[in-house]
One Martini backbone bead per residue (centre of mass of N, CA, C, O) as a GRO file, in nm:
protein
  175
    1MET     BB    1  23.042   6.427   6.433
    2SER     BB    2  22.956   6.754   6.524
    3LEU     BB    3  22.644   6.911   6.559
    4SER     BB    4  22.408   7.160   6.505
    5TYR     BB    5  22.103   7.267   6.659
    6LEU     BB    6  21.773   7.345   6.632
    7ARG     BB    7  21.483   7.484   6.784
    8VAL     BB    8  21.168   7.418   6.626
    9ASN     BB    9  20.890   7.402   6.780
   10GLY     BB   10  21.034   7.162   6.963
   11VAL     BB   11  21.230   7.068   6.719
   12ASP     BB   12  21.471   6.909   6.589
   13THR     BB   13  21.718   7.083   6.377
   14LEU     BB   14  21.889   7.029   6.067
   15TYR     BB   15  22.161   7.189   5.886
   16VAL     BB   16  22.239   7.079   5.522
   17GLY     BB   17  22.104   7.276   5.288
   18TRP     BB   18  21.890   7.151   5.466
   19MET     BB   19  21.613   7.088   5.672
   20LEU     BB   20  21.579   6.875   5.949
   21GLU     BB   21  21.325   6.691   6.109
   22PHE     BB   22  21.234   6.505   6.443
   23PRO     BB   23  20.953   6.410   6.502
   24PRO     BB   24  20.737   6.250   6.655
   25LEU     BB   25  20.526   6.021   6.614
   26THR     BB   26  20.222   5.968   6.538
   27GLU     BB   27  19.971   5.753   6.559
   28GLN     BB   28  19.914   5.744   6.256
   29GLN     BB   29  20.208   5.702   6.168
   30PHE     BB   30  20.257   5.445   6.332
   31GLN     BB   31  20.051   5.260   6.196
   32ALA     BB   32  20.176   5.284   5.913
   33TYR     BB   33  20.459   5.194   5.994
   34LEU     BB   34  20.391   4.913   6.108
   35GLN     BB   35  20.276   4.798   5.850
   36ARG     BB   36  20.524   4.838   5.667
   37THR     BB   37  20.740   4.700   5.850
   38THR     BB   38  20.615   4.422   5.866
   39LEU     BB   39  20.636   4.363   5.560
   40GLU     BB   40  20.941   4.418   5.521
   41TYR     BB   41  21.043   4.212   5.728
   42ALA     BB   42  20.912   3.967   5.598
   43ASN     BB   43  21.062   3.992   5.328
   44ASP     BB   44  21.346   3.968   5.449
   45LEU     BB   45  21.308   3.689   5.575
   46GLU     BB   46  21.240   3.541   5.318
   47ARG     BB   47  21.501   3.615   5.161
   48SER     BB   48  21.724   3.527   5.392
   49THR     BB   49  21.578   3.227   5.490
   50GLY     BB   50  21.326   3.092   5.321
   51MET     BB   51  21.078   3.167   5.433
   52ASP     BB   52  20.765   3.165   5.434
   53ALA     BB   53  20.538   3.412   5.408
   54GLN     BB   54  20.359   3.345   5.655
   55ALA     BB   55  20.584   3.299   5.865
   56ALA     BB   56  20.716   3.579   5.830
   57LEU     BB   57  20.468   3.744   5.918
   58VAL     BB   58  20.442   3.628   6.197
   59LYS     BB   59  20.725   3.696   6.301
   60SER     BB   60  20.708   3.999   6.253
   61THR     BB   61  20.462   4.057   6.432
   62VAL     BB   62  20.576   3.942   6.697
   63THR     BB   63  20.840   4.101   6.717
   64LEU     BB   64  20.722   4.390   6.708
   65GLY     BB   65  20.522   4.352   6.941
   66ALA     BB   66  20.748   4.293   7.158
   67MET     BB   67  20.899   4.577   7.118
   68LEU     BB   68  20.593   4.738   7.100
   69THR     BB   69  20.381   4.695   7.345
   70ASN     BB   70  20.307   5.035   7.371
   71GLY     BB   71  20.401   5.158   7.137
   72LEU     BB   72  20.486   5.486   7.173
   73GLN     BB   73  20.506   5.411   7.503
   74THR     BB   74  20.755   5.255   7.492
   75LYS     BB   75  21.015   5.191   7.662
   76ASN     BB   76  21.305   5.299   7.498
   77GLN     BB   77  21.140   5.411   7.247
   78PHE     BB   78  21.222   5.580   6.925
   79LEU     BB   79  20.999   5.767   6.711
   80HIS     BB   80  21.068   5.922   6.389
   81ALA     BB   81  21.036   6.164   6.182
   82ILE     BB   82  21.138   6.269   5.849
   83VAL     BB   83  21.178   6.620   5.779
   84VAL     BB   84  21.153   6.861   5.553
   85SER     BB   85  21.149   7.164   5.574
   86ASN     BB   86  20.854   7.300   5.449
   87THR     BB   87  20.707   7.023   5.461
   88ALA     BB   88  20.456   6.781   5.498
   89ASP     BB   89  20.611   6.517   5.431
   90PRO     BB   90  20.767   6.254   5.507
   91ILE     BB   91  21.086   6.080   5.412
   92GLY     BB   92  21.081   5.923   5.697
   93THR     BB   93  21.224   5.691   5.945
   94LEU     BB   94  21.302   5.650   6.305
   95TRP     BB   95  21.427   5.367   6.502
   96TYR     BB   96  21.512   5.361   6.848
   97SER     BB   97  21.701   5.225   7.125
   98ARG     BB   98  21.745   5.149   7.465
   99ARG     BB   99  22.007   4.940   7.587
  100ASN     BB  100  22.097   4.634   7.782
  101ASN     BB  101  22.420   4.454   7.812
  102ASP     BB  102  22.575   4.363   8.074
  103GLY     BB  103  22.574   4.691   8.161
  104GLN     BB  104  22.561   4.788   7.861
  105GLU     BB  105  22.489   5.082   7.709
  106PHE     BB  106  22.278   5.133   7.411
  107ALA     BB  107  22.207   5.184   7.084
  108PHE     BB  108  21.928   5.073   6.870
  109ILE     BB  109  21.850   5.009   6.544
  110GLY     BB  110  21.546   4.920   6.409
  111ASP     BB  111  21.498   5.172   6.197
  112ILE     BB  112  21.566   5.296   5.864
  113HIS     BB  113  21.373   5.523   5.649
  114ILE     BB  114  21.391   5.605   5.306
  115GLU     BB  115  21.252   5.715   5.055
  116PRO     BB  116  21.333   5.632   4.740
  117ASP     BB  117  21.318   5.942   4.619
  118HIS     BB  118  21.548   6.022   4.871
  119ARG     BB  119  21.782   5.871   4.783
  120GLY     BB  120  22.118   5.983   4.753
  121LEU     BB  121  22.104   6.292   4.920
  122GLY     BB  122  22.204   6.261   5.248
  123TYR     BB  123  21.991   6.180   5.464
  124GLY     BB  124  22.110   5.931   5.604
  125THR     BB  125  22.361   6.071   5.713
  126ALA     BB  126  22.214   6.292   5.871
  127VAL     BB  127  22.059   6.105   6.059
  128MET     BB  128  22.307   5.968   6.184
  129ASN     BB  129  22.430   6.227   6.302
  130TRP     BB  130  22.194   6.296   6.484
  131LEU     BB  131  22.197   6.031   6.645
  132GLU     BB  132  22.478   6.050   6.763
  133ASP     BB  133  22.424   6.309   6.926
  134ARG     BB  134  22.182   6.205   7.089
  135VAL     BB  135  22.326   5.963   7.223
  136ARG     BB  136  22.543   6.124   7.365
  137ALA     BB  137  22.336   6.298   7.532
  138GLN     BB  138  22.242   6.014   7.679
  139GLY     BB  139  22.531   5.862   7.752
  140LEU     BB  140  22.616   5.709   7.501
  141SER     BB  141  22.882   5.505   7.313
  142SER     BB  142  22.676   5.338   7.121
  143ILE     BB  143  22.585   5.180   6.804
  144ARG     BB  144  22.345   4.950   6.691
  145LEU     BB  145  22.286   4.690   6.433
  146HIS     BB  146  22.085   4.550   6.174
  147VAL     BB  147  22.168   4.387   5.855
  148PHE     BB  148  22.095   4.274   5.566
  149GLY     BB  149  22.292   4.139   5.322
  150HIS     BB  150  22.108   4.253   5.071
  151ASN     BB  151  22.158   4.558   5.192
  152GLN     BB  152  22.386   4.738   5.037
  153GLY     BB  153  22.321   5.035   5.084
  154ALA     BB  154  22.331   5.026   5.394
  155ARG     BB  155  22.608   4.900   5.428
  156ASN     BB  156  22.762   5.131   5.293
  157LEU     BB  157  22.681   5.352   5.486
  158TYR     BB  158  22.783   5.229   5.753
  159THR     BB  159  23.077   5.203   5.666
  160ARG     BB  160  23.131   5.504   5.587
  161ILE     BB  161  23.046   5.602   5.904
  162GLY     BB  162  23.201   5.353   6.098
  163PHE     BB  163  23.096   5.083   6.087
  164GLU     BB  164  23.132   4.752   6.227
  165GLU     BB  165  23.170   4.434   6.211
  166THR     BB  166  23.077   4.169   6.458
  167ASN     BB  167  22.906   3.974   6.267
  168VAL     BB  168  22.864   3.677   6.046
  169MET     BB  169  22.627   3.533   5.841
  170MET     BB  170  22.631   3.229   5.647
  171GLU     BB  171  22.536   3.083   5.320
  172LYS     BB  172  22.494   2.765   5.145
  173THR     BB  173  22.349   2.647   4.866
  174LEU     BB  174  22.253   2.334   4.776
  175ASP     BB  175  22.192   2.113   4.504
   0.00000   0.00000   0.00000
């Protein structure tokens, strides 16, 4: 799906019954985002791997630190607030990167977060449509992501908009 965007005050704006803006995160927003994301990723690791809470927090901190070595200035990392136009507070965040694997360049979604009270209203789909168009404009032909198996809402969204599973890890806990 190709959509048209407006540039409002230098910010990409998408209109779909409401207008979404995607300004880059400010340093203050980034610090709050990093704190929230570190805890959420640690919780996901704990839930999906059985890792103890402290080990999961350490792994989350190290992993995110390695990916965002220079914070907002890290090369090929793009962090955006998701804002409904004419409102003050973001309703979510989007983090994606430009990656290269064996000569194939692609976009990789590090995180997409819509605040719980804004979920189920079409914002996630709109964000993904905006990202697809942005990635195409950067000359990339695919978007990849990782989603934890227990995140059924995200898995449903990704499947509905055309993502396909490329590999699946499974586990059976024995008595």
